[in-house]
C-alpha positions in Angstrom: -25.8 111.5 168.1 -23.1 108.9 168.6 -19.2 109.7 168.4 -18.7 107.7 165.7 -21.6 110.2 163.8 -19.3 113.6 165.3 -15.9 112.1 163.8 -17.4 111.4 160.5 -19.1 115.2 160.8 -15.7 116.6 161.5 -14.3 115.2 159.2 -17.0 116.3 156.4 -17.2 120.1 156.9 -13.0 119.5 157.6 -13.5 118.4 153.9 -15.6 120.4 152.7 -13.8 123.3 154.1 -11.1 122.3 152.5 -12.5 121.7 149.0 -13.5 125.4 148.9 -10.2 126.3 150.0 -9.1 124.7 146.5 -11.8 126.3 144.4 -10.7 129.8 145.4 -7.4 129.2 144.7 -8.1 127.5 141.2 -10.1 130.6 140.1 -7.3 133.3 141.9 -4.6 131.1 139.3 -7.1 131.0 136.2 -7.8 134.5 136.6 -4.0 135.0 137.1 -3.7 133.2 134.2 -6.3 135.0 132.0 -4.9 138.4 132.9 -1.4 137.0 131.4 -2.1 137.1 127.7 -3.7 140.6 127.3 -2.3 143.1 130.1 0.8 143.8 129.0 -0.9 145.3 125.7 -3.6 146.9 127.7 -1.0 148.7 129.8 1.1 149.3 127.0 -1.6 151.7 125.5 -2.4 153.7 128.4 1.0 154.4 128.5 2.7 151.9 131.3 6.4 151.1 130.7 7.4 147.9 130.1 9.2 147.7 133.6 6.2 148.9 135.5 3.5 145.9 133.1 7.0 143.7 135.1 6.9 144.9 138.3 2.7 144.4 138.7 3.5 140.8 137.7 6.1 140.6 139.8 4.9 141.6 142.6 2.0 139.1 142.6 4.9 135.9 142.9 6.0 138.1 145.6 2.4 137.8 147.7 2.3 134.8 146.7 5.8 133.9 147.5 5.4 135.5 151.2 1.7 134.1 152.0 1.8 131.2 150.8 3.6 129.8 154.6 1.2 131.4 156.9 -1.8 130.2 154.6 -0.8 126.8 155.2 0.1 127.5 158.7 -3.6 128.8 159.0 -5.1 125.8 156.8 -3.4 122.8 159.4 -5.5 124.8 162.0 -8.4 123.7 160.4 
């Protein structure tokens, strides 16, 4: 296997890894966007207050805010 073939193989693996991360990210946000219209109604039906419902959505945003720079640094290592 020549040098050019190894370079192509390396970049192909990197692109597949990046694509897999993009797909996982897509489904993560898709699940959140599908949950948003229905969760408040269902949560109220079981007795959750609006404050707790707001905290659930705020916790998701906080985790994304905190983990994004960390995951960004990790993606640079791929």
